[in-house]
C-alpha positions as CSV (number, residue, x, y, z in Angstrom):
1,M,-54.1,41.0,-2.5
2,T,-50.9,41.0,-0.6
3,S,-48.2,43.7,-0.7
4,N,-45.0,44.3,1.0
5,E,-45.4,47.0,3.6
6,N,-42.7,48.3,5.9
7,V,-43.4,48.0,9.6
8,F,-42.0,50.4,12.2
9,L,-42.1,50.6,15.9
10,K,-42.5,54.1,17.2
11,I,-41.4,54.9,20.8
12,Y,-42.7,58.1,22.4
13,D,-41.6,59.7,25.7
14,L,-44.5,60.0,28.2
15,T,-42.6,62.3,30.5
16,D,-39.6,64.7,30.3
17,T,-38.0,62.6,33.0
18,N,-37.1,60.1,30.3
19,N,-34.3,62.4,29.3
20,Y,-32.6,61.4,32.5
21,L,-34.0,57.9,32.9
22,Y,-33.0,56.9,29.4
23,N,-29.3,57.1,30.3
24,I,-29.7,54.4,32.9
25,G,-31.9,52.2,30.8
26,L,-35.3,53.2,32.2
27,G,-38.2,55.4,31.4
28,I,-41.9,55.6,30.8
29,Y,-42.7,55.1,27.1
30,H,-45.6,54.7,24.7
31,T,-45.2,52.5,21.7
32,S,-47.2,52.2,18.5
33,V,-46.8,50.2,15.3
34,K,-46.8,52.0,12.0
35,V,-47.9,50.1,8.9
36,Y,-50.0,51.1,5.8
37,N,-49.6,54.8,6.8
38,N,-51.5,54.2,10.1
39,E,-50.2,54.1,13.7
40,Y,-51.9,51.3,15.7
41,N,-52.0,51.9,19.4
42,F,-53.4,50.4,22.6
43,G,-54.5,52.5,25.6
44,S,-56.6,52.3,28.7
45,I,-59.5,54.4,27.4
46,Q,-60.1,53.2,23.8
47,G,-58.4,49.8,23.7
48,I,-56.9,49.4,20.2
49,Y,-57.1,52.5,18.0
50,S,-55.5,53.9,14.9
51,S,-54.4,57.2,13.6
52,N,-52.8,58.4,10.4
53,K,-51.9,61.8,12.0
54,K,-48.8,63.0,13.8
55,C,-48.6,62.2,17.4
56,L,-48.0,65.2,19.7
57,L,-45.8,63.3,22.2
58,P,-42.0,63.6,21.7
59,L,-40.7,60.8,19.5
60,R,-37.8,59.0,21.1
61,E,-37.0,56.5,18.4
62,R,-38.4,54.9,15.2
63,I,-37.3,51.3,14.6
64,Y,-37.6,49.5,11.3
65,L,-38.8,45.9,12.1
66,G,-39.2,44.4,8.7
67,V,-41.7,44.0,5.9
68,T,-45.2,42.4,6.2
69,N,-46.8,40.6,3.3
70,K,-50.2,40.9,5.0
71,S,-52.9,42.9,3.3
72,L,-54.8,45.7,5.1
73,D,-57.8,43.4,5.4
74,E,-55.6,40.7,7.0
75,I,-54.1,43.3,9.4
76,N,-57.6,44.4,10.4
77,Q,-58.6,40.8,11.1
78,I,-55.5,40.4,13.3
79,L,-56.4,43.6,15.2
80,Y,-60.0,42.3,15.6
81,D,-58.6,39.0,16.9
82,L,-56.4,40.9,19.4
83,K,-59.3,42.9,20.8
84,H,-60.1,40.3,23.4
85,D,-56.7,40.5,25.1
86,F,-56.2,44.2,24.4
87,N,-59.3,46.1,25.3
88,S,-59.7,49.0,27.7
89,E,-60.9,46.8,30.6
90,R,-57.8,44.5,30.4
91,Y,-55.3,47.4,30.2
92,H,-52.7,47.5,33.0
93,P,-49.7,49.9,32.9
94,T,-47.2,47.2,33.9
95,Y,-48.3,43.9,32.3
96,N,-50.8,44.5,29.6
97,N,-49.9,47.8,28.1
98,C,-49.1,49.5,24.8
99,N,-45.7,47.8,24.7
100,D,-47.2,44.4,25.1
101,F,-49.7,45.1,22.3
102,S,-47.0,46.4,20.0
103,L,-44.9,43.3,20.4
104,E,-47.8,40.9,20.0
105,F,-49.2,42.8,16.9
106,C,-45.7,42.9,15.3
107,D,-45.2,39.2,16.0
108,Q,-48.4,38.4,14.1
109,I,-48.0,40.8,11.1
110,L,-44.4,39.9,10.6
111,N,-44.8,36.2,11.3
112,K,-41.8,36.4,13.7
113,S,-41.4,35.5,17.3
114,F,-38.2,37.4,17.7
115,V,-39.5,40.9,17.3
116,N,-38.8,41.5,21.0
117,V,-35.1,41.1,20.1
118,L,-35.4,44.2,17.9
119,V,-37.1,46.3,20.6
120,P,-34.7,48.1,22.9
121,N,-34.9,46.8,26.5
122,Y,-35.3,50.3,28.0
123,V,-38.9,50.3,26.6
124,S,-40.3,47.7,28.9
125,R,-37.7,47.5,31.7
126,L,-39.5,49.9,34.1
127,P,-43.0,48.2,33.6
128,K,-41.3,44.9,34.3
129,I,-39.7,46.2,37.5
130,C,-43.0,47.8,38.6
131,S,-44.9,44.6,38.0
132,C,-43.1,43.2,41.0
133,M,-44.8,46.0,43.0
134,G,-48.3,45.5,41.7
135,C,-49.8,46.1,45.1
136,I,-48.7,49.7,45.1
137,I,-49.2,50.5,41.4
138,S,-52.8,50.6,40.3
139,K,-54.6,51.1,37.0
140,S,-55.0,54.8,38.0
141,F,-51.3,55.1,37.5
142,D,-52.0,55.2,33.8
143,C,-54.4,58.1,34.1
144,D,-51.7,60.1,36.0
145,L,-49.4,59.6,33.0
146,K,-51.5,61.6,30.5
147,G,-54.4,59.1,30.5
148,N,-52.5,57.0,28.0
149,K,-54.7,58.4,25.3
150,L,-52.7,60.1,22.6
151,I,-54.1,62.9,20.6
152,Y,-53.0,63.4,17.1
153,E,-53.1,66.5,15.0
154,K,-56.7,65.8,14.0
155,E,-59.0,63.1,15.4
156,Q,-58.3,59.6,16.6
157,I,-59.9,56.8,14.8
158,P,-61.3,54.1,17.1
159,L,-60.5,50.8,15.6
160,I,-62.3,48.2,17.6
161,A,-66.0,48.6,18.1
162,E,-67.9,50.0,21.1
163,T,-66.4,50.1,24.6
164,K,-67.8,51.4,27.8
165,Y,-66.1,54.7,27.0
166,S,-67.5,55.1,23.5
167,D,-69.9,57.9,24.3
168,A,-67.2,59.9,26.0
169,I,-64.9,59.4,23.0
170,K,-67.6,60.5,20.6
171,R,-68.0,63.7,22.7
172,K,-64.2,64.3,22.7
173,N,-64.5,67.3,20.4
174,S,-66.4,69.2,23.0
175,F,-63.4,69.4,25.4
176,D,-59.7,69.1,25.4
177,E,-57.2,69.3,28.3
178,V,-53.6,70.2,28.2
179,V,-51.4,68.1,30.4
180,N,-47.7,68.9,30.7
181,G,-47.9,70.8,27.4
182,Y,-49.4,67.9,25.4
183,E,-53.0,68.1,24.2
184,M,-55.0,65.3,25.8
185,V,-58.6,64.4,26.5
């Protein structure tokens, strides 16, 4: 069964510095895709994951991208197919990050190749600049930026099967850290 579901790109600030960087077209942002009342994310710890809870990071912008006619089963199949390119081991903060995932996922669920035209340039400008400096920016950069693992009001829902971090994620309820005022694990 197909239905028409609205698709939104949600852009979150990963640092308070974005309040200044935004004015010059830069910043460090997390993006997710909201469809069927779930937010689909990609991060360095879990790979692709989903939540239907409120994100605790400050929301910068919510952008309507269009309507998908894909069923929830079709969307889950697309996400399953994306897991090869978007898993925790392939994550990199400058060239295979949440923004890249969001664009690719939206392209596939909206059957469009122009989604990137709808996404503000400030979202991916800094990662593109930093990709030129790959030798000085390592994967650990991501962990310094809140671990790129968003915590929602309740519990995250891992979407794609087991990863090398699965046991740690299952134990997540045993500890939480607070980083820069945001609840993280």
